[in-house]
Residue, then its C-alpha position, 0 to 999 in steps of 0.5 A: x325229432x323223436x320224444x323219447x331217446x330209444x336205444x331200439x323200437x321194434x315191431x308193435x305195428x298193429x298197435x301203432x296202427x290202432x292207435x294212429x286210428x283211434x285218433x283220426x276216428x276221434x276215440x278217446x282210448x285207454x291203453x293198459x299194460x303191466x310195467x315193463x311191457x313198453x307202453x311208454x315207447x309205444x306211446x312215444x313212438x304213435x305220437x310221432x307218428x301221428x304228427x308224421x301223418x298230419x295229426x299233431x299229437x302231444x306226449x305228457x310222461x306224468x311222472x314228471x309231473x309234481x305240480x301244476x306248473x309241471x303239467x303246462x310246462x312238460x307240455x311246452x317242452x313236448x311242442x318244443x320237441x316238433x318244432x313248435x315254440x310257446x311262451x310260458x304260461x304260469x298258472x297257480x292252481x291245478x284246475x288253471x293247469x288243467x284249463x291251459x293245458x287243454x287252451x293250449x291244445x286248441x291253440x296249437x290245434x293238436x289233434x290228441x294228448x297222450x297222458x302217460x301214466x295217466x291216474x298218478x296225474x289225477x292222483x297228484x293233482x287230486x291233492x292240490x287246491x282246489x280238488x283237494x278240498x273239493x273230493x280229491x281225484x273224483x272231483x279232478x276227474x268230474x272236471x276233466x271229463x267237462x274239458x274233454x266233453x267241450x274239445x275235439x280233441x282225442x285223449x289217449x291215456x296210458x297206465x300201468x296200475x291197471x287197478x287204479x285205472x278201474x277204480x277212477x276211471x272204468x268204475x261205473x260210480x266214475x265221472x269218466x267212464x263215459x268220456x273212453x270209448x275204447x280199452x287196450x291191453x298191452x302184450x309183452x312182444x312177440x316172441x320173434x320181435x323180442x329176439x330182434x329187441x335183445x340182438x339189437x341190444x346187445x350189439x349198442x353195448x359192443x356184444x354179440x349173441x347167437x340166434x339161438x342164445x337169443x330165442x333162450x333168453x327171450x324165453x325165459x323172460x316170456x318177451x317182456x321188453x324191459x326184462x331183457x334190456x335188464x338182463x342184456x346190461x349183465x350178460x357177457x359177450x357171446x353168451x351161452x345159453x348156461x350164461x343166461x339161466x345163471x344170469x337169471x336166478x342171480x338177478x331173481x335172487x339178489x339182483x334188480x328183477x329181486x329189487x323190482x319185485x320188491x318194490x312191486x309186492x310192497x305196493x300191495x295189501x298183506x291178503x293179496x300177497x298171501x294169496x299170490x303165495x299160495x297161487x305160485x305153490x299151485x293152489x289155484x281154485x278159491x277153495x284151495x287158496x281159503x284152505x292155504x290161506x285162513x283168517x284173510x278176505x280171499x275174495x276181496x283180494x282175488x278180485x283186487x288182484x284180476x282188476x290188477x291183471x296181476x292174476x287171470x281168472x278162468x271160468x271152467x265150467x258152471x262151478x268151476x273158477x281157476x287162477x294163474x299169475x300173468x307174469x311167469x317170472x313174478x311167479x317164479x321169484x314169488x316161488x323162489x321165496x317160499x323155498x328157502x329150506x331147499x338147497x340153491x342148485x335145487x332152487x335153481x332148477x325149480x325156478x328154471x323148470x318154471x320158466x322154461x316154454x314147456x312150463x308155459x304150454x303147460x299153464x295153457x293146456x292147464x286153463x283150457x276152459x272148454x273144449x277148444x278147436x285148433x287147426x294146425x299148421x296142416x290145417x287139420x282141425x282137432x279139439x282141445x281139452x278142458x283137461x283135468x290134470x297136466x302134468x310133466x313127468x321126469x324118471x326112469x323112462x325119460x322125459x315128457x314136456x306134458x302130459x294133459x288128461x281130460x275127465x275121460x282118462x284120455x291123454x295129449x302128450x306134448x313136445x315143446x320146442x322154442x329153438x328155432x324151426x323144429x326139424x324131424x327129430x322133435x317128431x321122434x321125440x314126440x313118438x318117444x313121449x308118447x310111448x312113454x305115456x303108455x308105459x306109464x299107464x294113459x291111454x293116448x289121444x294124440x301128440x301134439x308138437x308145439x314148435x313156436x317158431x314153426x316147422x321145416x318141410x320135412x317134419x311138415x312131410x313125415x306129420x302129414x302121414x301121421x294122423x295122431x301127431x298134431x303140430x301148433x305154432x305161434x299163430x294157434x298158440x297164440x289163440x289159445x292163450x288168449x282164450x286162457x287169459x295168458x299173455x300171448x308170446 
């Protein structure tokens, strides 16, 4: 019997195998991911998979734990879901609850203990006797270390509060630092599986969605499972791309996404908020941020936001560091709040442009820290970056998705496509974009056609005859995204 009633669970095969392998090899692991990326669903399915492979795993959702007694009761409840009945164990305080939990695991011969929202447990039980008087969460961590070191049990700890994990687990002064052997970071779903998720969730609600519109939907929300689920609830049957765009803007403006991001922002300090707003408006270096937001400790805010993985830090040379917001939908929401003086239709256009696939590609090109070798879909090798500026052109001569200029003044022109396998018309569009860039005065080095879902045979055939045209698909794009610290679609 599955622990969570998941309406749909897709992919995550590599992550599941990695977790099961960690349990098999007794490798205590921390799994980190921003809220909405599907961490809890992954852990629940992984625990079930461990059980099916002969390794009993106990899964505890620490958000359901409010008292010491709850901790033991949640473990008993989880065991009942896999057919193991255990009599109720009475506990009097937090220390006794932890001891009883590990004793229970030993009694039923569990191989692994999954603790979801791990630091939430440390904080809550750290405020309860006897740990409250002895130093709070850190005192609890010290005691927990002794329990972990005395057992053969593998601990799989999951958390959304990445900043808190650094403070109470990964900080060099933390007693828990040495009991964990591995850290895993969870990305959003790969786009092809995000499309599958969107279609299945729509079907569960008795609604239809075409492949093309499903791809458009996951593009707009950057493949984050929770955002997909939220939008599926409010989309009409057989939505169009315009329906998706209108719904995304409405949800960011006054819907659930607005509430969700408000709650996230409320948890941050004023200086962290100020820095996020500055980055959302294009201030990427420390100097630019400090000039835009005087009177605050920019260094402290940048360090804290980086640890929380709300922003990524990229070193571009010895003295050049730039920052980018990790969650691009959150960044779009911040921009929306910063543009109240503009007309509603202009704001909508700005926001939709900011959360397009081409915007994601521009961000990757902008953040490349050094000359980076790529291998295109035809096996040809080339070097990209670093670029001193990356921009989109929209004017009398037409539109160009991306023009990336290096320090020698040479430009790379990109055409970006997320609508399935790119056909030959996309190469034709790229050739027009290259010509437009030349008319604008750029010295074009080469053109790249970036198509997440690959290329049809005719496109490959045409590109093979053009040495200055490179084809980049999801494999190479995901590699570049990881190099610059962005999540990989």
